[in-house]
N, C-alpha and C positions, 0 to 999 in steps of 0.2 A: 393777600393770594390764598385760595383753600389750603389745608395744609398738605393735605397728598401731594402738591404739587412743592412745597415749601422742603417738604420732607425728602425728594427727591433728590434737590440743591442739597441737603444736607447728607446725603448719602453719600454721594459724588465728594466730598469733603471726606467721610471716612474711607472710602475707595482712594483715593488720592494719599492721607495719610498710611494708610497699609502698603501702597506701594513705595513710597519714600521711605518706612521703617520708623515711622514715630507715632504710631498706631500705640494706647497704653491701654483706654479701656473704652465701653460702651457701657453706659448704666440706663434703663428704664427705669423712671421715677416719678412720684406726684400719683400713685394709686387716683381714680376715679371711684368711691365709694367705700364700701368693707370689704374689698375682695381678701380671697385667703393668698393669694400672689400677692407676693411683697416688693419684687424687683425684677429684672430680670438683668442679668450681666454676660457683657460679650469681651471675650481678652483673645488676643495672638497667641496661635500655638505655630510654632516652627518646626518642620518636621523633614523627614527626607520626600514627601508625599507634595511638599508645596507649603505655603500659606493657607493654615484654616483658621478658625475659629472657635471655642470653647465659649457655648451658653448655657449659663446656669440662671435657673427658674429657683427666686428663692420666698420659700413659702412661709406668712405669717404664725402658722400653726406648730407649733413643732411636732405635734402626729405626722404631720405632712413632711416627710424626705424631699429634699432639694432632687432638683433635677439638673444632668448637666447631658448635653448631646455636643459631640464634635460635628462642623460644618465647613463647607465653604462661605465664602462672604457672600455669593450671590443668592445662597440659600437662608442667610441668615434675613438678607433683606426680605425675604418671602416668608420667612417664619416670624419675625418681630412687627410686619406690616399689620396685620389683624388684630396688635395690641393697642396699635393708635387711637386715641381717642374712646375706645371702649375700658381697656383697661389702665391708660396711662395717658397724662398729660404733658410729658417732658421726656425726654429724652439727651443725655448728655456725654459726649465725644472728648473723652482725654486723649490727648496729644502730647509727644514733649515740645512743641513749639506753641500751642493755645489751647485752651478748652473752647467747644463752640457748646449751646445751649440749644436746644429745638423745644420751641414751646406752642401748645393748640391752646387759646383761648374759647372760653366759652362759644364762641358765634364760629368757633370751628377756622379761624385764619390762624395759620403756622407764619411763626419767628423762629429768624437764629439770632442769636446772641453773641459776642465773640469774650472772653476773656484770656486774662495771663493764663499759663499753662500751670498745671497742678503736678504733674509728672514730671522729672528731668531727666530718668532714662526709663527705657521697656525694660520691665520685670515677667519674662515669658511665666506664665502659671505651671504649677505641679499638674501634671494627666494623668489622674485617677483612671483613664479609660483604659490605659494600657496594659 
């Protein structure tokens, strides 16, 4: 199945984990080529304005500062989609009930693999944006 279709199924799992309160972290990993961008991390932020996520871009180069922005889950989906297959070939969803690995192979097909959970509880990140 094309990775775009599989990613939509994967993202439904992300949304479900947020609604259930089990979402711990999302990581874009396995860079393609030698980009300066090393990882993208997404963590939950619980605030008076409802549920949001903190998206952090981590760079290889120490000269490039990491970038952080707070956004809705829908905005995070739109923000992350262009990085798939161009910059990253895998996305890891960590929840308190299971971990899911979304992978894109060289032919552009996507797969989802389930693993036992890495995190036992959700620890909200320190919000440096406040």
